[in-house]
C-alpha positions as CSV (number, residue, x, y, z in Angstrom):
1,M,0.2,-0.2,0.2
2,V,1.5,3.5,-0.8
3,T,-0.5,6.0,1.1
4,N,0.3,9.1,-1.5
5,S,-2.3,7.2,-3.5
6,I,-5.1,7.9,-1.7
7,S,-7.1,10.7,-2.7
8,W,-8.6,13.4,-0.4
9,T,-12.0,15.5,-1.4
10,D,-10.8,17.7,1.9
11,S,-8.3,17.4,4.9
12,T,-10.9,15.4,6.5
13,S,-12.5,13.3,4.2
14,P,-10.5,10.5,1.6
15,V,-12.5,9.4,-1.4
16,N,-11.0,6.2,-1.9
17,S,-9.6,3.7,0.6
18,K,-7.0,1.0,0.7
19,P,-8.6,-1.8,-1.3
20,D,-7.8,-5.7,-0.9
21,L,-4.9,-6.8,-3.3
22,P,-6.8,-8.5,-6.1
23,S,-6.2,-12.2,-7.4
24,S,-5.1,-11.0,-11.1
25,A,-4.3,-7.9,-12.6
26,D,-3.3,-6.6,-16.0
27,T,0.5,-5.6,-16.8
28,L,1.7,-2.0,-18.0
29,A,5.0,-2.4,-18.6
30,G,7.3,0.5,-18.7
31,T,7.2,3.5,-15.9
32,W,4.7,5.5,-15.0
33,M,3.2,8.3,-13.0
34,F,-0.1,7.6,-10.7
35,G,-2.6,10.4,-11.5
36,G,-5.1,9.7,-8.5
37,T,-9.0,9.7,-9.4
38,L,-9.9,10.8,-12.5
39,Y,-13.9,13.0,-12.6
40,G,-15.5,13.2,-16.0
41,H,-17.1,16.5,-14.4
42,F,-15.1,19.5,-15.5
43,G,-14.6,21.3,-12.4
44,H,-13.6,17.4,-10.1
45,F,-11.5,17.1,-13.5
46,I,-9.2,20.5,-13.1
47,L,-9.4,20.8,-9.5
48,E,-9.0,16.7,-8.0
49,S,-7.7,14.5,-11.4
50,L,-5.3,17.3,-12.2
51,S,-3.6,17.4,-8.0
52,R,-0.6,15.8,-9.0
53,I,0.4,17.4,-12.0
54,W,3.0,19.3,-10.1
55,A,5.1,16.0,-10.3
56,L,5.8,16.5,-13.7
57,E,8.6,19.2,-13.2
58,D,10.4,16.6,-12.0
59,L,9.5,13.5,-13.9
60,R,9.2,14.8,-17.2
61,G,11.9,12.6,-19.5
62,K,11.3,9.8,-16.7
63,I,8.0,8.6,-17.0
64,D,5.8,7.3,-19.8
65,G,2.9,8.6,-18.9
66,V,0.3,9.4,-16.3
67,I,-2.2,6.5,-15.4
68,F,-5.5,7.1,-13.6
69,T,-8.0,5.3,-11.9
70,P,-11.4,6.3,-12.5
71,K,-14.2,7.6,-10.1
72,R,-16.4,5.0,-11.7
73,N,-15.9,1.6,-13.7
74,D,-17.1,2.9,-17.1
75,P,-15.6,2.5,-20.2
76,Q,-16.4,5.9,-21.5
77,F,-13.8,7.4,-19.1
78,H,-11.5,6.3,-22.4
79,Q,-13.3,9.1,-23.7
80,V,-13.1,11.8,-20.7
81,L,-9.3,11.5,-21.4
82,K,-9.8,12.2,-25.0
83,Q,-12.0,15.0,-25.1
84,L,-9.9,16.6,-22.1
85,R,-6.4,16.2,-23.8
86,P,-6.6,19.7,-25.2
87,L,-7.2,21.2,-22.0
88,M,-4.9,19.1,-20.1
89,E,-1.7,20.0,-22.5
90,A,-2.4,23.6,-22.4
91,L,-2.1,23.4,-18.4
92,G,1.3,21.8,-19.1
93,F,0.0,18.4,-19.5
94,D,2.6,16.8,-22.3
95,V,3.1,13.1,-21.3
96,E,0.4,10.5,-22.0
97,A,-2.4,9.6,-20.1
98,R,-4.5,6.6,-19.5
99,V,-7.1,5.3,-17.8
100,A,-7.2,2.0,-15.6
101,L,-10.2,0.2,-15.9
102,T,-9.0,-2.9,-14.6
103,P,-6.6,-3.7,-11.9
104,T,-3.2,-3.0,-13.2
105,R,0.4,-4.1,-12.3
106,V,2.9,-1.5,-13.2
107,D,6.3,-1.8,-13.7
108,T,7.6,0.9,-12.2
109,L,5.3,3.9,-10.6
110,Y,6.0,7.1,-9.0
111,V,2.9,8.1,-6.9
112,P,3.4,11.8,-5.6
113,R,1.3,13.5,-3.0
114,Q,-2.1,14.9,-3.7
115,G,-1.3,19.3,-4.2
116,I,-4.7,20.8,-4.1
117,G,-8.4,19.6,-3.6
118,M,-11.8,21.3,-2.2
119,H,-12.6,23.5,0.4
120,D,-9.7,23.8,2.9
121,L,-7.4,22.2,0.2
122,M,-8.0,24.6,-2.3
123,E,-5.0,26.8,-2.2
124,G,-3.3,24.2,-3.2
125,S,0.5,23.5,-2.2
126,Q,3.5,25.8,-3.0
127,K,4.3,23.2,-6.0
128,F,1.1,22.9,-7.5
129,R,0.9,27.1,-7.9
130,D,4.2,27.3,-8.9
131,F,3.1,24.7,-11.5
132,M,0.3,26.2,-12.6
133,K,2.0,29.8,-13.0
134,K,4.7,28.4,-14.7
135,R,2.9,26.0,-17.4
136,A,-0.7,26.8,-17.6
137,G,-1.6,29.0,-20.9
138,A,2.0,29.8,-20.7
139,D,2.2,29.6,-24.8
140,I,-1.2,31.3,-25.0
141,P,-1.8,34.7,-25.7
142,A,-3.9,37.0,-23.8
143,D,-6.9,37.6,-26.1
144,G,-10.2,39.1,-25.5
145,A,-12.6,41.4,-23.7
146,S,-11.3,43.6,-20.4
147,K,-14.8,43.0,-18.6
148,I,-16.0,39.7,-19.0
149,Y,-19.5,38.1,-16.9
150,I,-18.9,34.2,-17.1
151,S,-22.5,33.3,-17.9
152,R,-24.5,29.4,-17.2
153,S,-27.6,31.5,-19.1
154,K,-26.8,28.4,-22.3
155,L,-26.2,25.8,-20.3
156,P,-28.0,23.1,-21.5
157,P,-30.9,21.9,-19.1
158,H,-30.5,20.5,-15.7
159,R,-28.0,22.6,-15.0
160,G,-28.4,25.7,-12.2
161,G,-27.8,28.9,-12.5
162,L,-29.5,31.9,-11.4
163,I,-33.2,33.3,-11.3
164,C,-33.6,35.7,-14.0
165,E,-30.2,35.8,-15.1
166,N,-30.8,37.5,-18.3
167,I,-32.1,40.3,-16.5
168,L,-28.2,40.3,-15.1
169,E,-26.4,40.3,-18.2
170,E,-28.5,43.1,-19.8
171,Y,-26.9,45.3,-16.7
172,L,-23.9,44.1,-16.8
173,A,-24.1,44.6,-20.7
174,A,-24.6,48.3,-19.6
175,E,-21.4,48.7,-17.9
176,G,-19.4,46.9,-21.3
177,Y,-19.0,43.6,-19.8
178,E,-18.8,40.9,-22.6
179,M,-21.1,37.8,-21.7
180,F,-18.8,34.7,-21.9
181,H,-19.9,31.2,-22.2
182,P,-17.2,29.0,-21.5
183,Q,-18.8,26.0,-23.0
184,N,-19.1,27.6,-26.4
185,H,-15.2,27.9,-26.5
186,S,-12.2,25.5,-26.8
187,A,-9.6,25.2,-23.5
188,A,-7.3,27.9,-25.5
189,E,-9.9,30.6,-26.0
190,Q,-10.8,30.2,-22.5
191,I,-7.3,30.6,-21.4
192,A,-6.8,33.3,-23.8
193,A,-9.8,35.1,-22.6
194,Y,-9.4,35.0,-18.6
195,K,-5.8,35.8,-19.2
196,A,-6.8,39.1,-20.9
197,A,-9.8,40.0,-18.7
198,T,-9.0,43.0,-16.0
199,H,-12.8,42.4,-14.4
200,I,-14.7,39.5,-14.4
201,I,-18.0,38.6,-12.6
202,A,-19.0,34.9,-12.2
203,V,-21.5,32.8,-10.1
204,D,-19.3,30.3,-8.1
205,C,-18.7,27.6,-10.9
206,S,-16.3,25.5,-12.2
207,P,-14.7,28.1,-14.9
208,L,-13.3,30.2,-12.1
209,H,-10.4,27.3,-11.2
210,L,-9.2,27.5,-14.6
211,L,-9.0,31.1,-13.6
212,A,-7.1,30.8,-10.5
213,Y,-4.3,28.7,-12.4
214,V,-3.9,31.4,-15.3
215,G,-5.4,34.7,-13.7
216,N,-2.5,37.5,-12.6
217,A,-2.7,39.5,-9.3
218,S,-3.8,42.6,-11.7
219,Q,-7.4,41.4,-12.2
220,K,-10.7,41.7,-9.6
221,V,-13.5,39.1,-9.6
222,G,-16.1,39.3,-8.1
223,I,-17.8,36.0,-7.0
224,L,-22.1,36.1,-6.9
225,T,-23.7,33.0,-4.5
226,R,-26.0,30.7,-6.1
227,R,-26.2,28.4,-3.6
228,S,-27.0,28.6,0.3
229,M,-23.2,27.1,0.2
230,A,-19.8,28.2,1.7
231,F,-18.7,27.5,-2.0
232,S,-18.0,31.1,-3.0
233,A,-16.0,32.0,-0.1
234,D,-14.0,28.6,-0.7
235,F,-13.4,29.9,-4.5
236,V,-12.4,33.9,-3.2
237,R,-9.2,32.1,-1.3
238,H,-8.6,29.7,-4.1
239,L,-8.1,32.8,-6.4
240,K,-6.3,34.6,-4.0
241,A,-3.7,31.9,-2.9
242,F,-2.6,31.3,-6.8
243,N,-3.0,35.2,-8.3
244,N,-2.5,37.3,-4.9
245,G,-5.2,39.7,-6.6
246,V,-8.7,41.1,-5.6
247,A,-11.5,38.5,-5.2
248,F,-14.4,39.0,-3.2
249,E,-17.8,37.3,-2.7
250,V,-21.1,39.0,-3.7
251,D,-23.7,37.0,-1.3
252,A,-26.8,38.4,-2.4
253,L,-28.6,35.0,-2.4
254,D,-32.4,35.7,-1.4
255,R,-33.7,32.2,-1.8
256,D,-33.0,28.6,-3.2
257,W,-34.9,27.2,-5.6
258,I,-35.2,23.5,-5.8
259,P,-36.7,21.2,-8.4
260,G,-38.9,19.2,-6.7
261,R,-39.5,19.0,-3.2
262,G,-35.8,18.2,-2.5
263,L,-34.1,19.6,1.1
264,R,-30.9,21.0,-0.6
265,P,-29.1,23.2,-2.8
266,S,-27.3,21.2,-5.6
267,R,-25.9,21.6,-9.1
268,S,-29.2,21.7,-10.5
269,S,-31.0,24.2,-8.0
270,F,-31.0,28.2,-8.7
271,G,-30.7,31.0,-6.7
272,E,-32.6,34.4,-7.0
273,M,-30.6,37.0,-6.2
274,N,-31.1,40.3,-4.5
275,F,-30.3,42.5,-7.7
276,E,-30.3,45.9,-5.3
277,K,-27.6,44.5,-2.8
278,A,-25.3,42.4,-5.8
279,W,-25.6,46.1,-7.1
280,E,-24.1,47.5,-3.9
281,V,-21.6,45.2,-3.4
282,L,-20.5,45.3,-7.1
283,H,-20.0,49.3,-6.6
284,A,-18.4,49.4,-3.9
285,N,-15.4,47.4,-5.0
286,G,-15.7,49.0,-8.6
287,M,-17.1,46.8,-10.6
288,V,-19.9,48.5,-11.9
289,S,-20.2,52.6,-12.2
290,V,-23.6,53.3,-12.1
291,K,-25.2,54.9,-9.3
292,T,-28.6,53.8,-9.3
293,P,-29.4,50.6,-7.6
294,W,-30.5,47.8,-10.0
295,P,-33.9,47.4,-9.0
296,A,-35.2,44.2,-7.5
297,L,-37.3,41.4,-9.3
298,T,-40.9,41.9,-9.8
299,D,-43.4,38.8,-9.2
300,A,-44.7,38.7,-13.2
301,Q,-40.6,38.4,-14.2
302,R,-39.9,35.8,-11.3
303,Q,-42.6,33.5,-12.2
304,E,-42.0,33.8,-15.7
305,D,-38.7,32.9,-15.5
306,L,-39.6,29.8,-13.1
307,D,-41.7,28.6,-15.9
308,R,-39.0,28.4,-18.3
309,I,-36.4,26.8,-16.3
310,A,-39.8,24.1,-15.1
311,L,-40.3,23.5,-19.0
312,L,-36.1,23.0,-19.7
313,H,-35.8,20.8,-16.6
314,D,-39.2,18.7,-17.0
315,N,-39.9,19.8,-13.2
316,S,-41.1,22.0,-11.1
317,F,-39.1,24.2,-8.8
318,H,-40.3,25.1,-5.2
319,P,-38.2,27.8,-2.8
320,L,-36.3,25.6,-0.4
321,D,-37.9,26.9,2.7
322,E,-41.2,26.2,1.3
323,N,-39.6,22.5,1.0
324,I,-38.5,22.4,4.5
325,A,-41.9,23.8,6.3
326,I,-44.1,20.9,4.2
327,R,-41.1,18.4,5.9
328,D,-41.2,19.4,9.3
329,A,-45.6,19.6,8.9
330,K,-45.4,16.4,8.0
331,L,-43.3,15.3,11.0
332,A,-45.2,17.1,13.5
333,E,-48.4,15.6,12.2
334,R,-46.6,11.9,12.4
335,E,-45.6,12.6,16.0
336,A,-48.6,13.6,16.9
337,K,-50.6,10.3,15.6
338,Q,-47.7,8.3,17.3
339,R,-48.5,10.4,20.4
340,A,-52.1,9.8,20.3
341,H,-51.5,5.9,19.7
342,A,-49.0,5.8,22.5
343,A,-51.9,7.5,24.7
344,K,-54.6,5.6,23.8
345,S,-52.0,2.2,24.3
346,A,-51.4,3.4,27.7
347,V,-55.1,3.9,28.7
348,A,-55.9,0.2,26.8
349,K,-53.1,-1.4,29.2
350,K,-53.9,0.3,32.4
351,S,-57.4,-0.7,31.9
352,A,-56.6,-4.2,31.3
353,P,-57.1,-7.1,33.8
354,K,-54.0,-8.2,35.4
355,E,-54.2,-11.2,34.6
356,R,-54.3,-10.8,31.1
357,L,-51.2,-8.4,31.0
358,H,-49.1,-10.9,33.3
359,S,-50.0,-13.7,30.7
360,Q,-48.9,-11.8,27.4
361,K,-45.5,-13.5,26.1
362,Q,-45.3,-10.8,23.1
363,P,-43.1,-7.5,23.8
364,S,-44.9,-4.5,23.7
365,S,-44.9,-2.8,20.4
366,V,-42.6,-0.1,21.8
367,I,-38.8,-1.3,21.8
368,T,-36.8,-0.8,24.7
369,P,-33.3,-0.8,24.4
370,I,-32.1,-3.9,26.2
371,M,-28.4,-3.1,26.8
372,P,-27.3,0.3,28.2
373,I,-26.4,3.0,25.7
374,N,-22.7,3.6,25.3
375,I,-20.9,6.1,23.3
376,A,-17.4,5.4,23.0
377,T,-15.1,4.1,20.4
378,P,-17.2,5.8,17.1
379,W,-16.8,9.1,18.7
380,E,-13.3,8.9,19.8
381,P,-11.1,6.6,17.6
382,Q,-8.6,4.7,18.6
383,P,-5.0,5.9,17.3
384,L,-3.6,4.2,14.8
385,P,-0.3,1.8,15.6
386,V,2.9,3.7,14.0
387,S,3.4,0.6,11.3
388,S,-0.4,1.6,10.0
389,T,-0.7,2.3,6.5
390,A,-3.3,4.8,6.7
391,A,-2.5,7.9,4.8
392,S,-2.5,11.6,5.5
393,P,-4.4,14.0,4.0
394,P,-3.0,16.9,1.6
395,E,-1.0,19.1,3.6
396,K,-3.7,23.0,4.0
397,M,-1.7,25.9,2.8
398,A,-4.0,28.4,4.0
399,A,-3.6,30.4,7.6
400,S,-5.6,27.9,9.3
401,D,-4.0,24.9,8.6
402,N,-4.1,23.1,11.7
403,E,-8.1,23.9,12.2
404,M,-10.5,21.2,10.8
405,Q,-13.8,21.7,9.6
406,P,-16.5,20.7,12.1
407,N,-17.8,16.8,12.0
408,H,-21.4,16.7,11.2
409,A,-23.9,14.3,13.5
410,P,-24.6,11.3,11.4
411,K,-27.8,10.5,10.1
412,W,-28.8,8.2,12.7
413,L,-28.1,10.4,15.2
414,V,-30.1,13.6,14.1
415,D,-33.4,11.0,13.1
416,F,-33.6,9.8,16.8
417,R,-33.6,13.5,17.6
418,R,-35.5,15.4,14.9
419,S,-37.5,12.6,12.9
420,A,-40.8,11.0,13.3
421,W,-38.8,7.7,14.5
422,R,-37.2,9.2,17.6
423,R,-36.8,5.6,20.0
424,G,-33.3,3.6,19.8
425,F,-30.0,2.3,21.5
426,Y,-26.5,2.7,20.4
427,H,-24.3,0.1,21.9
428,S,-20.1,0.3,21.0
429,E,-17.7,-2.0,21.9
430,E,-13.8,-2.2,20.9
431,N,-14.1,-3.6,17.6
432,F,-17.9,-3.6,16.9
433,A,-21.3,-1.4,17.6
434,A,-24.4,-1.8,17.3
435,L,-26.9,0.8,16.0
436,F,-30.9,0.4,16.9
437,A,-33.5,2.4,15.3
438,N,-37.2,1.4,16.3
439,R,-39.9,2.0,13.6
440,G,-42.0,-0.7,15.0
441,G,-42.1,-4.5,15.3
442,E,-43.6,-5.5,11.7
443,H,-40.1,-5.7,10.1
444,L,-36.5,-5.9,11.3
445,F,-34.0,-5.3,8.9
446,V,-30.0,-6.5,10.5
447,S,-27.4,-4.9,8.2
448,F,-23.6,-5.7,8.4
449,D,-20.8,-3.5,7.7
450,D,-18.1,-4.4,4.5
451,L,-14.6,-4.4,4.2
452,V,-14.0,-1.0,3.2
453,A,-16.0,0.5,5.9
454,T,-14.1,-0.6,8.5
455,R,-11.3,1.8,7.0
456,H,-13.5,4.6,7.6
457,D,-13.4,6.3,11.0
458,Q,-16.0,9.3,10.4
459,I,-17.7,10.4,13.0
460,D,-20.8,10.8,10.8
461,R,-20.3,7.3,9.1
462,E,-24.0,5.1,9.0
463,A,-25.0,1.6,9.6
464,W,-24.9,-0.5,6.1
465,G,-28.1,0.1,4.5
466,Y,-29.8,3.0,7.1
467,G,-30.8,5.2,4.1
468,L,-33.0,2.0,2.5
469,A,-34.7,0.9,6.0
470,S,-35.2,4.4,6.9
471,K,-37.2,4.9,3.3
472,A,-39.1,1.5,3.6
473,D,-40.2,2.4,7.6
474,W,-38.2,-0.7,9.1
475,S,-36.7,-1.0,12.2
476,H,-33.2,-1.5,11.4
477,L,-30.3,-2.9,13.2
478,G,-26.8,-2.2,11.9
479,V,-23.8,-3.4,13.1
480,F,-20.8,-1.3,13.0
481,S,-17.3,-3.1,12.7
482,F,-14.0,-1.0,13.7
483,S,-11.8,-4.2,12.4
484,P,-11.5,-6.0,9.0
485,N,-11.8,-9.2,11.5
486,W,-14.9,-10.9,9.8
487,Y,-16.6,-10.5,12.8
488,R,-14.5,-13.2,14.4
489,D,-14.9,-11.4,17.8
490,A,-16.7,-13.4,21.0
491,T,-17.7,-10.0,22.5
492,L,-20.1,-9.8,19.4
493,F,-21.1,-13.4,20.0
494,D,-22.1,-12.6,22.9
495,Y,-24.0,-9.3,23.1
496,L,-25.7,-11.0,19.9
497,H,-26.8,-14.4,22.1
498,R,-28.1,-11.9,24.9
499,L,-30.1,-9.7,22.0
500,R,-31.4,-13.5,20.9
501,D,-32.2,-14.8,24.5
502,S,-33.7,-11.4,26.2
503,G,-36.8,-11.8,23.0
504,F,-35.3,-8.7,20.9
505,F,-35.2,-10.9,17.4
506,A,-39.0,-12.2,18.4
507,Q,-40.3,-9.0,18.7
508,F,-40.8,-8.7,14.8
509,K,-43.1,-10.6,12.2
510,S,-40.2,-10.8,10.6
511,V,-36.4,-10.3,9.9
512,T,-34.4,-9.9,7.0
513,M,-30.3,-9.8,7.4
514,S,-27.7,-8.5,4.5
515,G,-24.7,-7.5,3.5
516,I,-22.0,-7.0,1.2
517,S,-18.6,-9.9,1.4
518,M,-17.8,-9.7,5.0
519,G,-20.9,-8.4,5.9
520,G,-22.4,-11.3,3.5
521,Y,-20.4,-13.6,5.4
522,A,-21.8,-12.4,8.8
523,A,-25.5,-12.4,7.7
524,C,-25.3,-15.8,6.4
525,A,-23.9,-16.7,9.4
526,F,-25.2,-15.0,12.4
527,S,-28.6,-15.9,10.7
528,S,-28.8,-18.8,13.2
529,L,-29.8,-16.9,15.8
530,V,-33.2,-15.8,14.3
531,E,-36.0,-18.3,13.9
532,D,-37.2,-17.7,9.8
533,A,-34.6,-15.2,8.7
534,Q,-34.7,-14.3,5.0
535,V,-31.0,-13.3,4.2
536,L,-29.8,-11.9,1.5
537,A,-26.1,-11.8,1.1
538,F,-23.6,-10.1,-1.8
539,S,-21.1,-12.0,-2.9
540,P,-20.4,-13.3,0.7
541,Q,-17.7,-15.6,2.1
542,S,-18.6,-18.9,3.2
543,T,-16.0,-18.9,5.5
544,L,-12.1,-17.6,5.6
545,D,-11.0,-20.8,7.3
546,N,-7.6,-22.1,5.7
547,T,-8.7,-25.5,6.7
548,L,-12.1,-25.3,5.0
549,V,-11.0,-22.9,1.8
550,P,-7.2,-23.6,1.5
551,W,-7.6,-22.1,-2.2
552,E,-8.9,-18.7,-1.0
553,Q,-6.1,-16.1,-1.1
554,R,-7.9,-12.7,-0.9
555,F,-8.4,-10.9,2.4
556,P,-5.5,-11.7,4.2
557,S,-6.7,-9.8,8.0
558,G,-9.6,-12.0,7.7
559,R,-7.9,-15.1,7.1
560,A,-5.2,-14.1,9.9
561,A,-8.5,-13.7,12.2
562,S,-9.0,-16.6,14.7
563,W,-11.7,-19.2,13.0
564,D,-12.2,-21.4,16.8
565,G,-15.5,-20.9,18.0
566,P,-19.1,-20.6,17.0
567,Y,-19.8,-19.3,13.7
568,A,-16.9,-20.5,11.6
569,D,-18.7,-21.7,8.4
570,A,-21.6,-19.4,7.4
571,A,-22.6,-22.4,4.8
572,E,-23.5,-24.9,7.7
573,E,-25.2,-21.3,9.7
574,V,-27.8,-21.0,7.0
575,A,-29.6,-24.4,7.5
576,T,-32.0,-23.2,9.9
577,A,-32.7,-19.8,8.4
578,G,-35.8,-19.2,6.2
579,K,-34.8,-18.4,2.6
580,V,-31.3,-17.2,2.3
581,Y,-30.5,-15.6,-1.1
582,L,-26.3,-15.4,-2.7
583,V,-26.2,-12.9,-5.2
584,Y,-22.7,-13.4,-7.2
585,D,-20.8,-13.1,-10.3
586,P,-20.7,-16.6,-11.4
587,L,-17.6,-15.7,-13.8
588,E,-15.7,-14.7,-10.3
589,A,-14.1,-18.2,-9.8
590,S,-13.5,-17.6,-5.9
591,D,-16.8,-16.2,-5.3
592,L,-18.3,-19.1,-7.3
593,R,-16.1,-21.6,-5.2
594,H,-17.6,-20.3,-1.6
595,A,-21.2,-19.9,-3.1
596,Q,-20.8,-24.1,-4.2
597,R,-20.5,-24.7,-0.3
598,F,-23.9,-23.3,0.4
599,T,-25.5,-26.4,-0.4
600,S,-28.5,-26.6,1.9
601,S,-32.2,-26.5,0.6
602,N,-33.1,-23.4,1.8
603,V,-31.0,-21.4,-0.2
604,V,-31.1,-20.0,-3.9
605,H,-28.2,-18.7,-6.1
606,L,-29.0,-15.5,-7.9
607,R,-26.2,-15.2,-10.5
608,A,-25.2,-11.4,-11.4
609,R,-22.8,-12.2,-14.3
610,Y,-20.4,-9.6,-15.3
611,T,-20.8,-7.5,-11.9
612,G,-17.2,-8.8,-10.5
613,S,-16.6,-7.2,-7.7
614,N,-19.2,-4.0,-8.1
615,G,-22.3,-6.2,-7.7
616,V,-24.3,-3.6,-5.3
617,L,-23.0,-0.6,-6.8
618,R,-24.6,-2.0,-10.3
619,L,-27.7,-2.8,-9.3
620,V,-28.3,0.5,-6.8
621,Q,-27.2,2.1,-10.4
622,A,-29.8,0.4,-12.2
623,D,-32.2,0.7,-9.3
624,M,-32.5,-2.8,-8.6
625,F,-30.7,-2.6,-5.2
626,S,-33.8,-1.5,-3.1
627,R,-36.5,-3.6,-5.5
628,L,-34.6,-7.0,-4.4
629,M,-34.2,-5.7,-0.9
630,R,-38.0,-5.1,-0.1
631,A,-38.9,-8.4,-2.6
632,T,-37.1,-10.1,0.3
633,A,-38.6,-8.8,2.8
634,Q,-42.0,-9.6,1.7
635,K,-40.7,-12.9,0.9
636,Q,-41.8,-12.4,-2.4
637,M,-38.3,-13.2,-3.9
638,D,-37.0,-16.1,-6.0
639,E,-34.6,-17.1,-8.8
640,T,-37.3,-16.5,-11.5
641,R,-38.0,-12.8,-10.5
642,F,-34.3,-12.0,-10.1
643,A,-33.4,-13.2,-13.4
644,A,-36.1,-11.1,-15.2
645,E,-35.4,-8.0,-13.4
646,Y,-31.3,-9.1,-14.9
647,R,-32.0,-9.1,-17.9
648,T,-32.7,-5.1,-18.6
649,M,-29.0,-5.0,-17.2
650,R,-27.8,-6.5,-20.8
651,T,-28.8,-2.6,-22.0
652,R,-26.6,-1.2,-19.8
653,T,-22.9,-0.7,-21.3
654,W,-21.2,-1.4,-18.1
655,F,-22.6,-5.1,-18.9
656,L,-21.7,-4.9,-22.9
657,Q,-18.1,-3.5,-21.9
658,E,-17.5,-6.8,-19.8
659,M,-18.4,-9.0,-22.4
660,C,-16.7,-7.2,-24.7
661,H,-13.6,-8.3,-23.1
662,R,-14.2,-11.8,-22.2
663,L,-14.9,-12.1,-26.0
664,E,-12.0,-10.3,-27.2
665,A,-9.6,-12.3,-24.5
666,R,-11.2,-15.5,-26.3
667,N,-10.6,-13.9,-29.9
668,R,-14.5,-14.2,-30.9
669,P,-15.1,-10.8,-33.3
670,D,-17.7,-12.9,-34.8
671,L,-19.3,-13.3,-31.1
672,L,-18.8,-9.2,-31.0
673,E,-20.4,-8.0,-34.0
674,R,-23.3,-10.1,-32.5
675,V,-23.3,-7.8,-29.9
676,A,-23.2,-4.7,-31.8
677,Q,-26.2,-5.8,-33.9
678,F,-27.7,-6.1,-29.9
679,A,-26.9,-2.5,-29.0
680,V,-28.0,-1.4,-32.7
681,S,-31.4,-3.3,-31.6
682,N,-31.6,-1.0,-28.4
683,D,-30.6,2.3,-29.9
684,M,-27.1,2.1,-28.6
685,R,-25.7,3.1,-32.3
686,G,-22.5,4.8,-30.6
687,Y,-21.4,2.2,-28.9
688,A,-22.3,-0.6,-31.4
689,E,-19.8,1.2,-33.9
690,R,-17.2,1.1,-31.1
691,I,-18.1,-2.4,-31.0
692,K,-18.1,-3.2,-34.2
693,Q,-14.1,-1.5,-34.5
694,R,-13.1,-3.8,-32.0
695,A,-14.3,-6.6,-33.6
696,E,-11.9,-5.6,-36.9
697,I,-9.2,-4.8,-34.8
698,L,-9.7,-8.4,-33.4
699,R,-9.9,-10.1,-37.3
700,Q,-6.8,-7.9,-38.2
701,T,-4.9,-9.5,-35.0
702,G,-6.2,-12.7,-34.3
703,A,-7.1,-16.2,-35.6
704,G,-10.7,-15.4,-34.8
705,S,-11.1,-19.0,-33.1
706,K,-15.2,-19.5,-32.7
707,A,-14.5,-22.4,-29.9
708,G,-17.1,-21.8,-26.7
709,G,-20.1,-19.7,-25.7
710,V,-20.2,-16.7,-23.6
């Protein structure tokens, strides 16, 4: 593990984590530099994907190129690099670049530290700033108007902006500003315009990153706040750090307009600006000269523009404060109903005969904690040992170097305080914790963390599947793991036994247990604790006991754990459960061998071909994950239903890409052409052309064998 390979959004938020070593990998000859995470979004690309570009100053001539890992495993990321190549070259990126979509072993790899990031990392390191000031746009002469407004008014639908931006443009045009639409210009033209301008006004948006890289100290930049978020202040620090010029925030935002009934601003939301206040700030900073304040928007002007963007977005827009008020009213109504129901139940209980009360065996519908609440480990993480491979965040270059952004409460804790469901408990031990959110006795969802979650120690960490359980109004017992030990913990065994023996699980009419990989193992292994539990496990390991699965060479931390004692073989434990559904890719050899060890008659194998280790992600992207969970909870899942839903995956580009990779490996251009025909019949003509090209290349370079199937 090379700790510099961790990418950070800001100094407290890692993007990736230490992965498990894959069982196989492609090879890449030569000497390369690791570029980090490749984003397709312009702003994230120019800020985060290029965060290690500073190292080219020392490595130029020593490396064959730069290799990135994609933000998501999508074959289109090859096209991203092609499209952004002119911008990269304009910023001094003059070596080959490629993206690794599969595990890749490189002969020699330089891994420089990240030099810039979002929020408190936007000032960048000194080396990163030096590189940009020396290389970015060095050969591009300034060319353009002295005053420009970087506009969003001509962006395609589903991009946010300002309400009545056309009126703002009229005011600025009268001041001599040129309306500049970056998406209509090449990278070189954008850089030329930004270098030439002395007065620049823009909303808080991605082009300001490029302006920071190529701008200069003589410029004045006014940044209009379009969302009730801290982006404008971040951009001010960003521009000042790189150019040492005048940059200031124009916070004249009156209201956020949100698509639908959303509860937070986003890239698709629109800001309503107080025109008089905006004029006041711009006038005070010498950006506009007219002495009469800009008049406020009329109701007619506002409504006309709202109608326009609603038509473009095919969605209605509502004020954020109105959406929040509606949400709060619904919560208050639900709480009032619950209080009335609780009062009614209390009266009924008080008037019931004592004999009946004593004879009741089922617990009350109001579930109370059976363990004392103990909040410890997650709030005060133990320091890592010196030998740990945990990464450190990039250096903060601001004056507040030692300040950390405040941690936010996790959603489950917020829900305990503010939602309609306020009962539950949190129990913490050294290596695990258990969160219980009580939403009634109808259904209990029990989830277990996966391996990746054990490497995240954020305070606001959620239990796996918490959002799903919350939306479904299921009670939820989420088991956190703070150690990659595959839940081989005697303290955890004792805790789960006490839950069982107290009648905790018996309170619910039905119980579903679920998890991925390590969490999938736990869901299967502990299913014997709950009578008639339904299990939905994704790519689970049956065990990591070397005596039972000597062929399993993955997950060294799990194999190193003690496999003595109970629950060591999940394939045996599931025999007493209800239905057990295993979702896995049969083309992944190790996952298949684990699945084949589950031989009980209650086990149903759900084969998700070509998903690899990204099975749950693929299902989530296809909106299939929550449907599987709900069907399992309702005891309506079966192999036929899964197969019918999974067939829709055939029109996903990742599915066809994985199929094509395997056909290429088997030298089957004839079958590649059949895949291309399938793509054409499903209106994927552009993708079909690329498959045909790959088939033709294969015909020219290979023997074209027709052996085997797919």
